[in-house]
Every structure is written in structure tokens, then in C-alpha cells.
N, C-alpha and C positions, 0 to 999 in steps of 0.2 A: 331719903332721896334728896339730892342736891339739884338746884336749878341755877343756871347761869344767865344773868340779865344784863351784863356789862358790855354789850356789843358795841356801844359807842366808844369804849376804851380799846377793845380789841375783840373781833369776832373769831369764832373757830374757823379753821381752814375747811373750806367746802370740799366735798368729795371730788367735784370737777376740777377744782384748783389743785388738790393734792395729786390727782392723776396726772395733770399736766406738768406739775412740778417734778414728780418722780420720773416721769417719762423723759422729760428734758434733761434732768440730771444724769440719767442713765444712758441716754442715747445721743443727746446733742451736746457732747462735751467739748466740741471744737470751739475755737475762738471765732466769734461771728465776723471779725474783721479779716480772717484768713480767706484766701481764694480757693483753697482746696475743698474737696467734697464735704469733709466733716465740718469745716468752718461755714460753708454755705448752708448746710443743714441747720446749723444753729441760727444763722442769719434769717432763714425762712421762718423759724419759730418766732424770732423777735419781731419780724415785720408783720406776721399774722396777728400777733398780740397787739401790735401798734394799731392795726386796722380795727380790731375789736374795741380797744379802749377809745379810739377816736369815734367810733360809731356810738358808743355809750354816751359820749359827750356832745354829739352832733358836730364833730370837727372833722378835719381831713387828717389822714395818717401823718403827713409831714409836719403837722402842728403839734405832735406829741413828743415830749422829751421824757425818757425814762430816768428816774432818780432812785435813790436809796429809800425814799419815803416822803411823807408829807413835810417834815421839817426841812429837808434839803430842797424840796420843790419851793416852799415858801421863801427860803433864803435865796435861792436862785432868782426868784421873781424880784425880791426887794433889792438885793445887791446888784442884780443884773440890769435893773431899769431905773433905779433912783440915783440921781446925781446932785440935785439942788434942793428939792423939797418933796417930802412924802407925807401923805395923810393916812393915818391908820385909825380904826375905831378904838375906843377905850376898852372894848371887851374882846379883843383879838386873842387867839391862842398865843402862848409864850413863844412859839416858833416865829410869829410875826412881831410881837412886842419886843422880844429880845433882839431880833434882827434890827428893828427900828432904833432901839437904844444904841446899838453898835454903829449904825449909820450916823446917829447924832454925835457920837464920839469922834467920828471921822469927818465931821463938819457939814453933814447933810442936815438941813432943817427938817424937824419932825413935828407934826401937829397931831394931837389926838382928838378925834371927833367925838363929841358927847353922844350919849344914848338917852332915850326916854325912860320913863318908869316901867315901860313894858319890855325893856331890854333890846330895843331896836334903835338903829342909828337915827338921830334927830335930823330929819330932812329939812326942817326949817332953819336949823343952824348951819347945816353942812355947806351950802353955797358960799357963805361968807369966808369959809376957811380956804377956799381955792385961790391960788395966786397965779400970776402969769408964769412963774418958774416952777409950778407944781409938775413934777415928772410922773408921779404915781400915786394912786389911791388904792389902799388895800382894806377891804371889808369882807369879813367871813360870810359865807352863805347861810350856814346854820351854826348857832353857838353850841360849843361842846359841853357847856354846863347847864344852860337853861333850855336849849332846844329852840330858842327864838329864831324864826326865819327872817333874814334881813331883806329889805327891798332892793336887791342888787340891781335889777334893771333900771330903777330910777336913779340910784347912785351912779351907775355907769353912764346914763344919759347926761346927768349934770356934770360929771367929771370930764366926759369927752367933749362936751360943749366948751369946756375951759381948756381943752388941749391936753389933758392928762390921760395917761394910760390907767387901766383899771385891772387890779388883781383881786381875785376872791379865793379864799381858802375854803374849798368845797369838801374837805375831808369828811365832815359829818353829813353832807348832803348826798354824795355819790352813793348810789344803791338804795337810797331812801326816798329821793325825789326824782321825778322825771326831769332829765337835764338836757338843755340845749344851749351851749355857750354862745351861739350866735343870737338867740332870742334874749339871753341875759345881757348881751352887749359887752361882755368882758374881753379883755385882751390876754389875760393870763388866768389860769384856773388850776388849783392844786387838788390832787386826790392821793389817797394812801391805800395800799393794798390790803393791809390787815384790818381795815374797817369793812371791807367788801367780801371777805372770805378767802383772800390770798394770804400767803405768809407775810410775816414782818420782814422788813428790809427791802421793800420795793414800792415805788410810787410813780407818779407822773405829773408833769406840768404841761398843761395846754398853753401854747404860745401862738397867738393868732399870726397868720401869715403876714409878713411885712414888719412885724415887731422885732426889733433887735435886742437880744439879751446878751449881756457880757458874761461869758462863761466864768465860773468861779473855781473850777478845777483845771489844772494844766497838765498836759502830758499826752494829748492825742486829739484827733479830730472827730471823735465819736459823737453820735447824736447831733449831726450837722454842726459840729464845732460848738455846741452849747453845753455839753457835759462830758468832759474827758473821762476815760476809764472804760475798761472792758465791761460790756453789759452783763448783768446778772441774768443769764439766759433762763435758768429754771424759774427764778422769781418772776421774771417778765412773762414767761409762758403761763404761769399760774395766775398772774394779774389779768392776762388776756382771757383766760378761761372764766375767771370770776366776772369780768365785764360782759362776756358773751352770755353767761347765765342770767345776769341782770337784764340784758337786752331781751332775752327770750322769755323771761319769767317775772321780771320786776313789776310790770303793770298789773298782772294778775295778783301777785303777792300784796302789792299796795292796796288793791281793791278789796282783798280778803281782810287785810288788817283794818281798813276803814269800816267795813261791814261789821266786824267783830266789836267795834267801839260803839256802834249805834244801839 
């Protein structure tokens, strides 16, 4: 008998997400930007999923941008908001570190914030790294290798006092921790569908209302002009179903897991 324990790399597609995916692929084949009946049926699925993802994050629906996954969402946050100086922690996922390296090649100053021996960002050293020209700070919520939970709310408080926007890669946190982006104080937050029980190829970026993100894809006014391209309706529907499942069952599941560890 084989057992699969690598959910942090990729979780199996849940029955609820699979049902939503196949139903959307079969029935909602219209382009969600089209005004005819089939297009509007697809649009309704996209917007219902947007509401569910927003509810899981404690956000409003208009603050959710659907992407092809966590990597694209991270890239959209960094390239869309950093212009002069960005701070990233030294233990970020390559989706953030590689994006920061490319920003550096393009002339944006990049600083890596150190971490402590426990694998969390060094809050004593962090304030000195902030500059008047710091546009963005990006610190992941939960580390994908160690599982260390970062003090995002405190990072956000310090960064915003200095006038910087705050992004957090929450790919390993969504579905595992109770989330409220407003309580965290972040401006941008990344999730990925295949960590939650949705298929690969879909994710989302929370963008706090009022934050301007420069789109990195060109060719349409989709996603409120933040991410051009016809939406992946089936994948988005599946992500919405996975988010809804975690909304309805996540607290009980986390409680059961905690009890089993005692």
C-alpha cells in the first residue's frame, strides 16, 4: 500500500473541485467576456468562484485577480509594484527570489532580509533595511521547506509605517491556516490552486483595493486590466469549489489535526 504525504508540493484534486472543473469544462465553454448566453454562463461561474476565494481570504471579490498559479501571482506582485527598491526575505520561494533577481538586472534595487536560526525573518534587523524609496516588501507566510510561519502582521506594520507595500506568498498557508488578509495587513497575497485541492494551472493574487498593479500581460482588459487573457473558467471554478470547501470545513479539519497531535 502506498501513501502520499507531499501535499505541500501538490495536493490531489478534491472531489468537489473535480466536479466543478468537469462541469464547467462541459457546460461553461463560452468566453466569459462574450455578452451572449453561453459567455455569461461562464462569467457567472468565474464571479462565483471569485467570491468564494475572496471569502476564504477575508477580502472583497473585486480584490481577487485570477492567474495561472502561484508563480505568476508572485511575479505580478513584484513586477507590478516594485520600481525603485524591493525587500525580500532570504528564504523566499524561487518564484519571488528569481523575480527579484530579474528586477535587480532591470535596475531596481533589491535587498535580502536575513532570518534567524529558527528560520523566521529577523525583525530586529528588518527596520534598518527600509528606505524612503522602498516600494515593496515580500515575505512568505509559511516557508515551503521548513514550515516556519513568518510574523507577517508585524512585517506589514513596520513596512507600511515606512510607506512600502507588502506582499506575502501564502501558497503554503492557504487551506492550512485561518486567513484574513486585512488582519495580516498585507496589500498583496498569493495563493495557488493545486495546494488547495484544485488542479494545477490556476491561482490568485489578492490586491488590496486602491493598490495599483502594472499588468505584465498585454492583449485585453481582463481581470480589471490587471491580467490580460481569457480566464481559465474550469480551473477557476475548481479553485472556487476548493476555497468553498475550506471555508466550510477547514476549521474543523485543523482542529482535528491539532487534536491528533496532542
